[in-house]
Every structure is written in C-alpha cells, then in structure tokens.
C-alpha positions in Angstrom: -6.6 -30.5 -31.0 -7.7 -31.3 -27.4 -4.3 -32.2 -26.3 -3.0 -28.7 -27.3 -6.0 -27.0 -25.7 -5.4 -28.8 -22.4 -1.7 -28.1 -22.6 -2.2 -24.4 -23.2 -4.8 -23.9 -20.3 -2.4 -26.0 -18.2 0.4 -23.7 -19.0 -1.6 -20.6 -18.5 -2.9 -21.7 -15.1 0.5 -22.5 -14.0 2.0 -19.2 -15.2 -0.7 -17.3 -13.2 -0.1 -19.4 -10.1 3.6 -18.7 -10.2 3.2 -14.9 -10.7 0.6 -14.7 -8.0 2.9 -16.6 -5.5 5.9 -14.4 -6.4 3.9 -11.0 -6.0 2.3 -12.4 -2.7 5.7 -13.4 -1.3 7.5 -10.2 -2.2 8.9 -8.2 0.7 8.0 -4.6 1.0 10.8 -2.3 0.0 11.2 1.2 1.6 14.3 3.4 1.0 14.6 6.8 2.8 17.3 9.4 2.3 18.0 13.1 2.7 19.9 15.3 0.2 20.3 18.9 1.5 17.0 20.2 2.3 15.2 17.5 0.3 13.8 14.2 2.2 13.1 11.5 -0.5 11.3 8.1 0.0 10.6 5.3 -2.4 8.1 2.3 -1.2 7.1 -0.7 -3.1 5.1 -3.7 -1.9 4.2 -5.3 -5.2 0.8 -3.7 -5.3 1.6 -0.1 -4.6 4.6 1.8 -5.3 5.2 5.5 -4.6 7.9 8.0 -4.6 7.8 11.0 -1.9 9.8 14.1 -2.1 9.6 17.0 0.5 11.7 20.3 0.5 11.9 21.6 4.0 13.2 25.0 2.9 10.0 26.1 0.9 7.7 23.2 2.4 7.2 21.8 -1.2 5.9 18.0 -1.4 5.6 15.8 -4.3 4.1 12.2 -4.3 3.8 10.0 -7.2 1.8 6.7 -6.8 1.7 3.9 -9.2 -0.7 0.6 -8.5 -3.4 0.3 -5.8 -2.1 2.4 -2.8 -5.6 2.6 -1.3 -4.6 0.5 1.9 -1.4 2.6 2.4 -1.2 6.2 4.0 2.0 8.1 3.5 3.4 9.5 6.8 5.1 12.9 7.5 8.6 11.5 6.5 7.4 9.4 3.5 7.0 6.2 5.5 4.2 3.8 4.7 1.6 3.4 7.3 -1.0 0.6 6.7 -4.8 1.7 7.0 -6.8 -0.2 9.4 -10.5 0.1 9.7 -11.6 2.3 12.7 -14.1 1.0 15.3 -17.0 3.1 15.6 -18.1 3.9 19.1 -21.5 5.2 19.8 -21.7 7.0 23.3 -24.5 6.2 25.6 -26.6 9.1 27.1 -27.9 9.8 30.6 -31.6 9.8 30.8 -31.8 10.4 34.6 -33.0 6.9 35.3 -29.8 5.1 34.0 -27.9 4.8 30.9 -30.0 4.2 27.6 
C-alpha cells in the first residue's frame, strides 16, 4: 500500500509540474482583423483570454473575458496592454523659507 501511495503522489506532482511549465512557457497569442465596419481581436496568454469586437458605424463595443485578466488592459483597437503599478509622486510645497 505504501508503494502505491508514493507512486500516486509522485505521478500527481509530476503532472502538476508539467502542466505548470507548459502554461508558464506559452507565448501570448494575439489576432487582430477587420471585417467591414467591425474590428475584431482575440488575445490569449494562458491565464487571460478575451475577445474584442468594435463596430465603427454605431460605436458598439463587445468584450468577453475568460480567466484572470486583472493584469491586462484592453487598448482602443483590442490590443493587450500590460498594467504596471504607478509611482505615487507627492509634491513638495513652498513655505517661504524653503521646500518642506
């Protein structure tokens, strides 16, 4: 019984490592095309997958997201723009005797 349990745990760990390495090494996929007044885009990076459609005639836009897309912003033509944390700048003020 111990050998089969160790074998099952080993197989499970190996399957998890292989699936993680395949997902981590996947290249992002982006396809952009236009059909009449519609602009369509599809993006997939293994974590986030979305479809973007925009009709220039009546300004109608559709976005369907699947997965965790919290680190991706969708640009005006459907392109994926990675989000980066912004630096907070605190301005100094003049007190008459110098900057404080």
